[in-house]
BAPAKE-635052 format. One record per atom (N, C-alpha, C): x, y negated, z. Coordinates in steps of 0.02 Angstrom, whole numbers, plus 50000, padded with zeros to 5 digits. Example, Ala and Ser with C-alpha at 12.3 -4.5 7.8 and 13.67 -1.06 7.14 Angstrom:
2
506605028450390 506155022550390 506605016550390 506425011250354 506845005350357 506454999850394 
This chain:
685
505734861052201 505014859952208 504654866552195 504214868652240 503864875052235 503354874752178 503134880752156 502634881152103 501994877752126 501704873852082 501094870252099 500484874852096 500504879852052 499964884752048 500244891752050 499904896252084 500104903252090 499484907552077 499574913952063 498984918252052 498494918152110 498744917252170 498294917052228 497834911052229 497974906052187 497554900152184 497064900252126 497014906052092 496604906552032 495994910952046 495414908652022 494794912552027 494494913051958 494474919051929 494214919951861 493534923351863 493034919751840 492354922551831 492074925351896 492274922451952 492024924652017 491534919452043 490934921452064 490454916552090 490724912952152 490744906352150 490974902452206 490424898252237 489824899052212 489274895152238 488874892052180 488294889452197 487844886752145 487884879252139 488274875952182 488344868652176 489074866752186 489224860552170 489924858452170 490224858352240 489824857052291 490084857052359 490344863952377 489964869152359 490184875952373 490824877752336 490874875452273 491464876952233 492084873452263 492014867152281 492574863552310 492784866652376 492294868552417 492454871752481 492834878352470 492624882252421 492954888652408 493664887652384 493764882752340 494444881552316 494884878752371 494614874552415 494994872052472 495204877852518 494744882552527 494904888352568 495474892452537 495484892952471 496024896652438 496704893252450 496704886552445 497324882852457 497574884152528 497124883852576 497314885052646 497534892252657 497184896952625 497354904052633 498044905652607 498284901652558 498954902852531 499494899152571 499284896252628 499764892852671 499994886052644 499594883152599 499784876752568 499404870952598 498954872452645 498594867252682 498464869852752 498464865352800 498384867452870 497664868252890 497204865052854 496494865152874 496064864752812 495734870352795 495314870652735 494744865652739 494444865052798 493864860652805 494064853252798 494654851552823 494894844652816 495034842952743 495334847752707 495454846752636 494794846052598 494324850352614 493664849752583 493344842952597 493394840652659 493074834352677 493384828552638 494044828652628 494364823252590 494174823652516 494164829652489 493964830452418 493234828652408 492814830552456 492094829052450 491964821552457 492344818252501 492264810952507 492434807552441 492944809952408 493114807252341 492574808752291 492294814752294 491764816752248 491134812552257 490974810852319 490374806852332 490444799852305 491044797252303 491144790552277 491084790352201 491324795552168 491324795652095 491384802852072 490874805452040 490884812452019 491454813751972 491734819751976 492344821351939 492224825751878 491594826851860 491454830451799 491634826351737 491914829751687 492134826451626 491844830051565 491784826551509 491524829851449 491944835851430 491614840851401 491964846851380 491964852451431 491524852151481 491484857551530 492054857651580 492324851851598 492904851351643 492704847451705 492984849451762 492904845651824 493574845651860 493744839951889 494394839451924 494294836251992 493944839552039 493924836852107 494644836352133 494784830952169 495464829952191 495484825552253 496044825852288 496124821952349 496844821752370 497034816152401 497634815952442 497414817252513 497704822152546 497464824052612 498044825652658 498004823152720 498524825052769 498554832452783 498004836052767 497994843252779 498424847152730 498584844152672 498964847652620 499714847252637 500034852952636 500754853252649 501154854152586 500854857252534 501194858452471 500734856352414 500964852052368 500544850152312 500304856352274 499654856652262 499354862852236 498814861452185 498744866352139 498184866552092 497814873052103 497184872552124 496754878452130 496274878352071 496224883952035 495834884151973 495274889251978 494704887451949 494144892151945 493844891751875 493724897751846 493334898151784 492654901051804 492134897051794 491474898751821 491014901351767 490644906551784 490114909151741 489514910851786 488974907051782 488874901151740 489224895051770 489224889551730 489544883451752 489134880051807 489444875051839 489134871351894 489154863851876 488624860451892 488564853251875 489024849051920 489494845651889 489924840851924 489794833751902 489234832551868 489044825851850 489274823551781 489544828051740 489754826051673 489134824651629 489194820051582 488614818251541 488374823851495 488824828751479 488624833951431 488464840651464 488394840751530 488174846951562 488674849751612 488564856151629 488944859451682 489674860551662 490094861451714 490804862751704 490944870051716 491344873151672 491554880051683 492294880551699 492674875051689 493384874851707 493464869651763 493664871851822 493704867451880 494404867951910 494744862251915 495384861851949 495294857752013 495474860352070 495534856452131 496254854152136 496364847652130 497044844852135 497134842552207 497594845752243 497704844352314 498414841652323 498454835452344 499104832352354 499184830252427 499784830752455 499884828152523 499764820652525 499604818152584 499474810952590 500094806852573 500684809652585 501314806152570 501694809752515 501324811952464 501634815952410 502214812252378 502744815952362 503324813052329 503154811352257 503544806852229 503424804552161 503444810352111 503914814952120 503984820452073 503354824852073 503074825952133 502474830052137 501884826652103 501814820152113 501264816552082 501334816552007 501944816251982 502044816451910 501824823151881 501964828551917 501744835151894 500984835551891 500654833151943 499924833351944 499624829051889 499944823551873 499684819251820 499754822651752 500274826851743 500344830551680 499754835251669 499514838251722 498934842651714 498334838651688 498214832851718 497644828751697 497684827151623 498284825751599 498354823951529 498284830151485 498484835851510 498404841951470 497674843651460 497244841751508 496534843351502 496204839751444 496534834751416 496274831251358 496444834851293 496824840351297 497044843951237 496624850351229 496334851051171 495874856651159 496214863451164 496844863951140 497174870451143 497294872651215 497394867951260 497494869651330 496854872451361 496294869051351 495674871351380 495424877851348 495534878551283 495314884751251 495744890651275 496374889351290 496804894551317 496574896751386 496344892151427 496094893951493 495454898051487 495034896351440 494404900151432 494524907151406 495084908151370 495234914651341 495684918851386 495954916051439 496424919651482 496104925951511 496494931451510 496224937751535 496394939051608 496944936251633 497154937751701 497354931251737 497434931951802 497664926251842 498354924051819 498784928951804 499454927251782 499444923451716 498974925051672 498914921351609 498754913951623 498304912751669 498124905851686 498734902151714 499094905451759 499684902251789 500184900551735 500294905051688 500774903851634 500574897851592 499924897451575 499684891951533 499764885251570 499574885151633 499604878851670 500334876851683 500754881651702 501454879951715 501804877451652 501614880251595 501904877851532 501694870651519 501064869151535 500804862451522 501124857151567 501274859051630 501534854051677 502284854351684 502614858551642 503344858551641 503674862651694 503314867451725 503624871751776 503844878451747 503794879351682 504004885551650 504414883651589 505014886451582 505474884351530 505214885651460 504764890351454 504504891851387 504024886551362 503854881751407 503384876651387 503694871751339 503264867951307 503494862551264 503884857651307 504394854451278 504814849951318 504404844551353 504554843751417 504214838551456 504534831851441 504204826351458 504504819751448 505174819351484 505644815751453 506324815751478 506414811551540 505964807151555 506054802751612 505394801551646 505434798951707 504814797351743 504424792051706 504754787451674 504404782151639 503944785051586 504174790351553 503744793351502 503124796351532 503194798751594 502604801651627 502144796351654 502434790551671 502034785251699 501694781151646 502024779851591 501744775651538 501814779151472 501314782651447 501364786351385 501494781851327 501914784051281 502064779951223 501464779651177 501234773651166 500664772751121 500754766451080 501374763951078 501474757551045 501454758150969 501574764050942 501604764650870 501174770450846 500524770050854 500094775450832 500064775850756 499984781850733 499904782550661 499204780450640 499154776650587 498504774250565 498124779850532 497554781550561 497154786950533 496664784350482 496494777950488 496024774950441 496134767450442 496014764150385 496094756850384 495634753650435 495914749350479 495514746350532 494954742150503 495094738550449 494584734150422 493974738050400 494074744350380 493514748350357 493034749950413 493274749850474 492834751350531 492644745050570 492864739350546 492704733050580 493154731550638 493704735350648 494154734350704 494754730350682 494634724550651 495174720350629 495114713450660 495684710050664 495714703150690 496124699150640 495824693850613 496164689650563 496414693750504 496014698750484 496174702650425 496704707950434 496914709350494 497414714550507 497154719150562 497454725150570 497224729550624 497304726150692 496814727250735 496824724150801 497404726750843 497644722450887 498164724450935 497854723951005 497814729651039 497474729951104 497954733051155 497954730351215 498314733451271 497794735551323 497964740651362 497484743251412 497854745151475 497494744751531 497744747051595 497234751951623 497464757751646 497024762551678 497274763851749 496804764451795 496984765751865 496374768251902 496464773551941 495924776151983 496144775752056 495684777652101 495814776852172 496414780952196 496484787052171 497044791252193 497644790852147 497544788652085 498094787752040 498414794152016 498024799552015 498304805951994 497994808451929 497334809051928 497004812451873 496684807651823 496154804051845 495784799851799 496224794651766 496724792151802 497164787051775 497474789251709 497754795251708 498114797551649 497654800451596 497094803251617 496614805751568 496314799951528 496164794451563 495894788651528 496424785751481 497054785751503 497584783151461 497644787151397 497634793751403 497694797851343 497084797351298 496484796951329 495884796351288 495884789851249 496084784351280 496124777951244 496654778051190 497224781151206 497764781651156 497524785551095 497194791151107 496944795251051 496414791551011 495974788051045 495454784251010 495754778550969 496264775250996 496594769950959 496934772650897 497254778350903 497584781450845 497064783250791 496514786050813 495974787850766 495694781750731 495634776150767 495354770150737 495844766250695 496484768050698 496984764650657 497184757950683 497174756850749 497384750450777 497994751550820 498324745950838 498884746250885 498594745950955 498674751150994 498424751351062 498954754251108 499144750451158 499654752651206 499334752751275 499444758251312 499134759151377 499654759251432 499484756051488 499904756051548 499534759651604 499664766151615 499334769451672 499674767351738 499284765151785 499554763151850 499364768551901 499794773651905 499664779451946 500014779252013 499904784452052 500214784852119 500964785452115 501224788052060 501944788852053 502274782552025 501904777052024 502174770851998 501924769351928 502204764251899 502014762551830 502574758651797 502604759151731 503084755351693 502714749751659 502884743651676 502524737851649 502614737451573 502074735451540 502114734451468 502604728851451 502954729451395 503414724151375 503044717451367 503394712151384 503084705551381 502854703851311 503244705651260 503054703851192 502434707751169 502344713851195 501754717751177 501134714351205 501174712151267 500604708651297 500474702051261 501014698351246 500934691851214 500594692451146 500754697751109 500474698551042 499794701951041 499564704251098 498924707851100 498344703151087 497844705751053 497234701851040 496734702351097 496754707851135 496274708851189 496554713951238 496234714251296 496444718651350 495854722951372 495994729351387 495494733751418 495754735451488 495344734151539 495494736251607 494994741851624 495214748151619 494804753751639 495054755951707 494814752751759 495104753551826 494564753951879 494744757151934 494314757351993 494634753552051 495234750952042 495584747252094 495904741152063 496264737252104 496594731252078 497074732952022 497084728751971 497604729051920 498224725651948 498764729251951 499374726551979 499684721451930 499904715851958 500194710451919 499734708251862 499104707151879 498614705551828 498764698951792 499144694451825 499284687951795 499664688551729 499974694351717 500334695351653 499874694751594 499224696151605 498744696251549 498324689851546 498534684651584 498134678651590 497974675651521 497344673851512 497124670651450 496884675351397 496994681851404 496794686651353 496064688451359 495704689151303 495014691851307 495034698751339 494554700251383 494584706351422 493924709951423 493964716551423 493394720951435 493564725151496 493104725351544 493214728951606 492714734651612 492954740051643 492504745651657 492814749951711 492434754751734 492724759851778 493164764451738 493604768051774 494094772251738 493764778051701 493194780551727 492874786351694 492614784451625 492414778151616 492184776151550 492754776351499 493364775351523 493944775951479 494034783051454 493804787951494 493844794951474 493254796851429 492664794551449 492054796851415 491864792651355 492044786151354 491824781751300 492404777351275 492964780351257 493534776151235 493384772351172 493024775451125 492864772051062 492464765751074 491964766151118 491554760251132 491964754751165 492404756651211 492824751651244 493264748051194 493554751751148 493974748651097 493574743951053 492974746151033 492544741850992 492364735451029 492224735951094 492054730051134 492654725451140 493254728251147 493854724151153 493984720251089 493904723551032 494004720050968 493474714650958 492864716150978 492334711150973 492494705151017 492774706351078 492964700851122 493534696651091 493994700051056 494544696551024 494304691750971 493744693450939 493464689250886 492944684350911 492844684150977 492324679751006 492664674251047 492654667951025 492974662551062 492694661651133 492074663751144 491764662851209 491834668951254 492234673851234 492294680051273 492614678751340 492454682951389 492774682651455 493514683851448 493904680051487 494624680551483 494934682051551 495534684851551 495884686351613 496144679851643 496124679451708 496434673751742 495944669851783 495364668251756 494884664251792 494264668151810 494344674451826 493764678451844 493944683851893 493464687951911 493574693051962 494104697951941 494494700251991 494984705451979 494644712151973 495044717251958 494744723951951 494424726352015 494674723852071 494374726052134 493664723852141 493464718452105 492784716052111 492394717252048 492724719751997 492374720551934 492114727551926 491574728151891 491294734651875 490824733651817 490614738851783 490144737951729 489544734051752 489404728551717 488884723951740 488204727251744 488104732451704 487444735351703 487304739751763 487814741251804 487694745951859 487724742751928 487984736551935 488044733452000 487664726952003 487284726052055 486924719752065 487414714552092 487174708252095 487604703052122 487754704452195 487274707252232 487394708752302 487974713652310 487984718752267 488524723652271 489194720652251 489184716152203 489814712952183 490094708652239 489644704852271 489874700752328 490144705252383 489814711052392 490054715852442 490774718052428 490924719352366 491594721552348 492094715852353 491874709752339 492314703952348 492514703252421 492014703852466 492154703352537 492624708852561 492524714852536 492954720452555 493674719252534 493764716252475 494444714752453 494774709752500 494404704452518 494684699652565 494854702752632 494414707052656 494524710252721 495134714752720 495244718252665 495804722952662 496474719452669 496524713352645 497144709552652 497204705952719 496644705152753 496634701652817 496834706152875 496764712652867 496854717452922 497514716752958 498084716052924 498714715652962 498734709853011 498414704252995 498394698553041 498004700353104 497434703853094 497004705653151 497354710853195 497594716153163 497894721653202 498514719353239 498984716253203 499604714253234 499494708853287 499104703753271 498994698253318 498624700553380 498104704553372 497714706853429 498124711053476 498524715553449 498934719853491 499474715853528 499744710853495 500254706653528 499954702653586 499344700153577 499014696653631 498904701253691 498674707353676 498564712253730 499214713753767 499764714653729 500404715953760 500634709953802 500464703953779 500644697953817 500304697953886 499664699853887 499314700253952 499614705753996 499784711353964 500044716954002 500714715154035 501144711753997 501814710154022 501814704054068 501444698754047 501484692454082 500934691154132 500424695354135 499884694354182 499284690954150 498724690754186 498094688454158 498094681054143 498544677254174 498554669954164 499114667854117 499404672654081 499974671054038 499804665853985 499184665853962 498994661153910 498944653953932 498904652753996 498814645854020 499394641354002 500004644054008 500604639953996 501064643053944 500804647753905 501244651453859 501614647053811 501274642253781 501594638153730 502134633553761 501984630753819 502494626553851 503084630753876 502934636953896 503474641353921 503974642853866 503744644453806 504224646253753 504594640153726 504294634253734 504634628053711 505144625653762 504974625953825 505394622953878 505874627853911 505824634353894 506234639353928 506584643853877 507034648053902 507394652753860 507614658553904 507934663553873 508164669353911 508664667353965 509044661953953 509524659754003 509254654054047 508624652354036 508294647154078 507564649154087 507464654354128 506804657354135 506324652854174 505664653554160 505164649754197 505094652354268 504644649254306 504554651254376 504334658454383 503954660954334 503714667854337 504224672954317 504824670854299 505364675454283 505314678354213 505684683854202 505724686954136 505054689454112 504644692154156 503984694854135 503554689254106 503534683454139 503134677954113 503404675554046 504064675254040 504354672853977 504214677553919 504344684053930 504224688853876 503474689453860 503064689253913 502344689353901 502114683353861 502394677553874 502224671553837 502444672153764 503024674953753 503264675953684 502774680353645 502594685953675 502124690553642 501454687153630 501214683553680 500564680153674 500564674953619 501084670953615 501114665653565 501174668553495 501584673753486 501624676953420 500944679753400 500604682953448 499954685753433 499444680453415 499424675053454 498954669653440 499104666553371 499744665753356 499934662953291 499694667453234 499794673953242 499554678653191 498804678353184 498444678353239 497714677953237 497484671253206 497904666153212 497724659753183 497674659853108 497994664753076 497954665353003 497354669452981 496994672353028 496454677053011 495954674152963 495654668552980 495134665652938 495414663152872 496004660152875 496314657752812 496464663452765 496734668952792 496894674752750 496254677752721 495734678352762 495104681052738 494834676752680 494814670152690 494554665752638 495004665852576 495664665852587 496124665752530 496064671852486 495994677652516 495964683752475 495264685352450 494754682452481 494094682652449 494114678752384 494414672752387 494484668752326 494924672252275 495444675752299 495874679552254 495484685052219 495034688252255 494624693652226 494164691052171 493994684652174 493554681752123 493944678752066 494484675152082 494824671152031 495554672952021 495784678452050 496474680552044 496934675352077 497554674952058 498044670752093 497854663352098 497544660352047 497364653352054 496874652052112 496534657152137 496064656152191 496374656452260 496994658852266 497284659952332 497374653352370 497694648452340 497824642152376 497194638552398 496704637552353 496094634252376 495714638352427 495764644952423 495434649152473 495754648452541 496424648552545 496764647552609 496604640752639 496604635652597 496454628852621 495744628552649 495264631452612 494564631352635 494504635152701 494874640652709 494864644352772 495144640252830 495684636652817 495984632452869 495494626852889 495154624052840 494664618852854 494084621752896 493894627852882 493364631052921 493564631652994 494204633053007 494444633453076 494414626553109 494644621453072 494634614653099 493914612453117 493444614653075 492754612653085 492384617353133 492754621953166 492464626753213 491934631153179 492054632753116 491574636853079 491714644353084 492294646353112 492434653353122 492494657353058 492444663953065 492544668253006 491954667752958 491364665952982 490804664852935 490954658852890 491224653652919 491444648052879 491994650052830 492434654452852 492964656852808 492684660552748 492184664752760 491874668352705 491554663452656 491184658652682 490854653752638 491384649752600 491904647452636 492434643652603 492794647652550 492924654052564 493254658252514 492834659252453 492184660452463 491734661252405 491694654852364 491644649152399 491614642752363 492254641752322 492824642652355 493464641652321 493544646352262 493364652752273 493444657652219 493004656252159 492374654652171 491924653552115 492084646952078 492294641852115 492504635652082 493124636952039 493614640552067 494214642152028 494044646451968 493594651251977 493374655551922 493054651451866 492624646751885 492274642651835 492764638251797 493234635151834 493714630751801 494154634851754 494334640951775 494754645151733 494424647251668 493764647051666 493414649051604 493374643351554 493544637251575 493514631651528 494024632651472 493834630751413 494274631651355 494764625751351 495304626251389 495784620751393 496234620751331 496484614751312 496964614451256 497574618851270 497884621251217 498454625651225 499004622551267 499134615951258 499674612751294 499534612251369 498884612951389 498704612351459 498644619051494 498614624451455 498474631051485 499004633151534 499624631251522 500154633251568 500094630051637 499774624151640 499684620751704 499054622951740 498594626151705 497954627851735 498014632151797 498364637851795 498364642251855 498784639751913 499274635351900 499724633351954 499594626251979 499234622151941 499114615251962 498374613451960 498084613751900 497404611151890 496894614951931 496884621751925 496384625651960 496454625152036 497064626152066 497114625452139 496924618452164 497114613252127 496964606452148 496214605252149 495884606552093 495174605152087 494764609552134 494934615952138 494544620552180 494634618752254 495244616752274 495344614752344 494934608652362 494914603752317 494534597652330 493784599252337 493524603252291 492804604752292 492614609052351 492964614652361 492774619452413 492874616452483 493464613652496 493594610852562 493174604552574 493064600752522 492644594852529 491934596652549 491664601852519 490994604052537 490974606552609 491514610052630 491544612452699 491534606652749 491924601552734 491974595852780 491324591752780 491054590552721 490484586052715 489834589152739 489744595652729 489084598552740 489064604152793 489624607452808 489594613152852 489794611552924 490304607352933 490584606252999 490104603153049 489764597853031 489324594453078 488754598853103 488384602453060 487854606753085 488104611953135 488684614953121 488944620053167 489144616953233 489464610953232 489654607653294 489034606053336 488514603653303 487884602153339 487584608453370 487594613853331 487334620153357 487724622453418 488374621853416 488794623953473 488634619953536 488574613353527 488424609153585 487744610853615 487244611953572 486574613553596 486554620253633 486884625253606 486894631853637 487234631553706 487774627753709 488144627153773 487704624053827 487354618653810 486914615353859 486344619853880 486064623653833 485494628053848 485704633653895 486294636753882 486524642253924 486674639853995 486954633954001 487114631254067 486474630454109 485954627954077 485324627054113 485004633654131 485034638654086 484724645154099 485074648954154 485734648354157 486114652154208 485964649754278 485714643654285 485554640954351 484904643654379 484524647454339 483884650254361 483974657354384 483414660754398 483434667754420 483494672654361 483494670154300 483494674554241 484204676554223 484604678754272 485304680254259 485394686254213 484944691354218 484994697054172 484844694854101 484354690454093 484204687754027 484804683953999 485164680454043 485774677054021 486274682253995 486324687954028 486774693254005 486584695653936 485924696453924 485694698653858 485874693453805 485744687153821 485884681853773 486624681353758 487034681553811 487754681153800 488014687153761 487734693053774 487924698953736 487754698253662 487164695453647 486974694253578 487444689253545 487614684053581 488054678853553 488754681453541 489014685353587 489694687953579 489754692553519 489204695753500 489224700653446 488934698053381 488724691753380 488394689153320 488904687753265 489444684153281 489924682453228 490644684353246 490734688153299 491374691553313 491974686953310 491984681953352 492534677253352 492384670653318 491784670053290 491584663953257 491314658853306 490974653753281 490754648253326 490264650453380 489794654853364 489314657053415 489674661053469 490114665553448 490514669453495 490934664753539 491224659753508 491654655153546 491254650853594 490634649153577 490214645453623 490104649453687 489924655853678 489804660153736 490434660953778 491004662053744 491624663053781 491844656653816 491794650953781 491984644553812 491534642953871 490894644653865 490424643653920 490644647553982 490854653853971 491054658054026 491704655654058 492194653954016 492854651854042 492784645154079 492394640554050 492314634054083 492004634754152 491564639654161 491234640554225 491694643154279 492254646454260 492704649154310 493004643754355 493064637754328 493354632354368 492934630554429 492274631854423 491824630154479 491644636254521 491954641954506 491784648054543 492104647954612 491764651254658 492024651754727 491704657754760 491884659054822 491584664554859 490844663454868 490634657154872 489924655654880 489564655454813 489914653754760 489614653254693 489944658254647 489674664354645 489974669754605 489664670454536 489174666254521 488854666854455 489344666354397 489834661754399 490314661554343 490704668054335 490854671554390 491194677954384 490744683154349 490094682954365 489624687554333 489594686154258 489564679854240 489524677954169 490154679954132 490734678954164 491364680754132 491394688254119 491174692354166 491194699554157 490724701754101 490124698854098 489654700654046 489924698753977 490224692853972 490504690553908 491074695153886 491524696753932 492094700953913 491864707953892 491424710953931 491194717753915 490824717853848 490374712953837 490014712853774 490474711553715 490984707453725 491454706053671 491884712053652 491944716853698 492324722853684 491924728053645 491264727353645 490834732453615 490934733253540 490934727853500 490964728753427 491554732853402 492184731053420 492734735153394 492724742353421 492534743253484 492504750053511 491954754153478 491384750953465 490834754553432 491014756553361 491334752053324 491524753753255 492084758853255 492524758553304 493044763753309 492724770553322 492244770753368 491914776953384 491544779753323 491194775453288 490794777653230 491244780053173 491784776253158 492184777553098 492714782853107 492914784253169 493454789153180 493224795453215 492624795353244 492404801153283 491714803753259 491214799453261 490524801853252 490334802953179 490564798653134 490324799053064 490874796853016 491434800253018 492014798352976 491834798052902 491434802752877 491284803152806 490844797452781 490544793652827 490134787952806 490554781752792 491194782052808 491624776152802 492174777552752 492334772552709 492894773452662 493554773952699 494084776352666 494724777252701 494984770952734 494904765152703 495164758952733 494824757552799 494174759052805 493824757652867 493994762852920 494144769052899 494364773952948 495044771852978 495474769052937 496114766552962 496004760653008 495554756152988 495404750353031 495114752653098 494724758053097 494424760653158 494944762853208 495494765653184 496024767753230 496304761753268 496434756353232 496684750353265 496164747153310 495524747953292 494994744753330 494934747553401 495154753753412 495144756453480 495524751953528 496144750453510 496554746353555 496334739153556 496114736553497 495884729653495 495274728753540 494814733553537 494224733053580 494404733653653 494854738253669 495064739053739 495384732753766 495684728753722 496014722553743 495564716453737 494904717553723 494434712053716 494614707453657 494754710653600 494864706853538 494274708453493 493744704353498 493134705553460 493264705653385 493764701953363 493914701553291 494094708253261 494234713253303 494384719853276 493804722853237 493194720353247 492614722853209 492464718653147 492834713153136 492694708853079 492744712553012 493254716953002 493284720452938 492644724352922 492354727352973 491734731152962 491144726452950 491114721052988 490554716352982 490574712652916 491174710652894 491224707052831 491054711552772 491204718052778 491054722652723 490324724752721 489994724752778 489294727252780 488914723352833 488834716752825 488564712652880 487844714352899 487424716152851 486714717152865 486584723352907 487044727952908 486944733852949 487404733953011 487994730953006 488454731053062 488264725953115 488144719753095 488034714453145 487424715853189 486834717653161 486274719253206 486424724953254 486794729953231 486974735553274 487414733253331 487894728853316 488344726353368 487964722053418 487494718053393 487104713753438 486684717853486 486404723353462 485994727553505 486424730453562 487014733153544 487454735853596 487714730453643 487864724553616 488084719053658 487564716853708 486924716753686 486384714953732 486314720053788 486384726553771 486344731753822 486904730953873 487514729853848 488084729053893 488014722853937 487814717253908 487734711153947 487214711854001 486654715053984 486124715954034 486354720554091 486664726154074 486894730854125 487444727754169 487894723854139 488414720654178 488114715954230 487604712154210 487274707754258 486884711854310 486544717054288 486154721154334 486594724454387 487214726454368 487674729554414 488084724454454 487954717954440 488304712554474 489064713154467 489284714554405 489994715254392 490304708254389 490874707354422 491224700954423 491914701754392 492124696654355 492794696554326 493134690054344 493704690454376 494084684454393 494564682554336 494644687154287 495104685854231 494704683754169 494954679054131 494594676754072 494704680954010 495174685554012 495334689453952 495724695653973 495814700253925 496244706053939 495914712853934 495234713253941 494904719653935 495124724553989 495274730653969 495464735854018 496144734354050 496524729754021 497174728254049 497114723854112 496514721254125 496414717154186 495874720254230 495824726854229 495324730154272 495444728554346 496064727054363 496204725354433 495854718954454 495634714854405 495294708554422 494544709154413 494294715254406 493574716454394 493294720554451 492684718854472 492374722454527 491604722254519 491254728054524 491534734854530 491744737454461 492294741054461 492554743654397 492064748554367 491744752754409 491284757754382 490704754454345 490454748854371 489904745454337 490114742654270 490714739854268 490984737154205 491054742654153 491334748454173 491454753954125 490794756954101 490304757754146 489654760554125 489314755854076 489304749354091 488994744554046 489334744553977 489994744853978 490374744953916 490244751253875 490244757053909 490134763353874 489424763553845 488924761253882 488244761453858 488154757253795 488414751153795 488354746853736 488734749553677 489314752453690 489714755253635 489344760953601 489064765453639 488704771153611 488074768853574 487714764153603 487104761553569 487284758453502 487794754353500 487994751153437 488224756253386 488634761053407 488904766053361 488344770253331 487884772553372 487324776653346 486864772553301 486764766153318 486334761953276 486634760753208 487284759153205 487584757853140 487604764153097 487704769853129 487684776153091 486984777253062 486474776153103 485794777153080 485634772353022 485834766053028 485694761252974 486074763052910 486694765252917 487074767052857 486774773252824 486474777452863 486194783652835 485524782552802 485114778252832 484414777852808 484214771152777 484624765952783 484434759452757 484844757852695 484554758752636 484844756852571 485584758252565 485794764652575 486514765952574 486824766052504 486454767652452 486744769252387 487144763552357 486834757652354 487164752152321 487804750152357 487784750052424 488364748052461 488924753152455 488754759552452 489274764652444 489604763952376 489214762252324 489514761052258 489994755252261 489804750052299 490234744152305 490874745852341 490834750152392 491424751752432 491904756452396 491654759952344 492044765452315 492684763252282 492724756852262 493304754652225 493704749252260 493704749352327 494044744152364 494774746152376 495244741452366 495944743152376 496114743252450 496604747352467 496854747552536 497524743952536 497524737952564 498134734052563 498494734152629 498124736152682 498424735552748 498994740452754 
């Protein structure tokens, strides 16, 4: 493994700029100049995106901007000692010691362990004072390499990866009687366990772990920390968790295997508070241990949805809950949508008409009338449709999981399935997931007898929450949506028979983009498909309607792909940039659901933008008299569309309008709160 820091990566007392952006850009340029990154600007962009989500300034004049970036080829530490210091957002003022931690996107475990050692060294006063006193670049390199174990003269490094992943804190020396400071439970020193985790799992994770460990030692209590970093984690022993009086979750992402702590009083915060206010966190945890009404693990939001209550509104919390559900739903959308598109490509535009009967009644040795192409196309189509069939259930299930942890999954999935049965679409899934999650959360907070607690998460909570959430969906949601669908269908049929055909295109475009595969979208699509049966050379109106519906339905995923991967990448979190890549093909194949992850995460800005672009596309498609003889397939059925140029112009116009509108709304319409909500979302896809 090459040296993580070299003299060429060190800047001593050299002006790098007056603000943190300039400092990060300069350090990124140094990394690239040393041949350790392929693109300085790309590294800067990734580090700056991380900085915008959560400032990296720490108490004591330290800043640790960091990023995992595809541009990095060699794990590197670029260091700057600044005079004067630059503000990185620390509560006690400017930073004069700045480390840019640059890791490859696929960094090996050993490299991540080295970088985490640096973060932990920054908590030691002798390390930082040595950096401030260093006279040369070589002196800095020697100090840092000794700290991270790359120089033999250094103090012995931990003997195993486990020591680097989970620092030993099980037996701290008592610095003062706990009872004297009020940190006692039942007349003895408190026993507290903690989990620390940040988005990248390199720096803040381990710094918070060490800060909490030191604070626990100072307070004279038993405190054991489990850092969940990028290089893995070593789970706390079962008996340590069982004997703990309370739990601290200082995390910015999901706590892995959170069910291990079920029933324990819990204090939650962001990971930076674990670095900056460890004493207060410990005091709050002990207070929770002594409070019978304290919040407990198991029946409440996971770390992905939790944050300090004083900084996030309910709207932002709901936003983060939705993002958690969406992140787990993505594989169903991406895989299913692409398989459907491949089915059309292999089996033809009508493959879906008999696909299910083809796979049941035929085999490779007993092919259908259409031959091998029809059979394989049907197989792909059916697998894709089956995968897409889980979309709403998965969304609802993991929304409930984000609220109530594992006990919420079953009632959430059931509520999502009921939403599909009731033709409620993904909007119904969101509502069902929220209902299931909050009911499960509320039941989990009940103070059940000890003999019943073991049954609560696996029987009582799923049973009661499923009955309540799904019952409400059936009793109150299904009928209004069914009535709405029937009314819209009748209205569109009457309007299409008049001369207002362009207006019909606008309306259909709005409907296709309103709920992205939900009941309104399905009404418009069903209206178009049903009309094809009556189409003829003399009656081409159904062909016009089908083209407008297909083109408008392609706009949302293509627009979000354009916005998130090309026009404004820095406005979207990493998970949405990844979703945007898949959305290109989903949109091209007329899979409107490819935009659901974006709409579910930010509905008030995404959905209106998509509707505007859909209306433009629908109107232009009608104005150009575009006809489609195929009911599905997108660009894969261009041979069934005429004129192709009119279809492509209408599609491109709506896509650009939607992309520019959503970018404008994200930039100028209340961006701060939503960005805070997005900053701690897990990437599960």
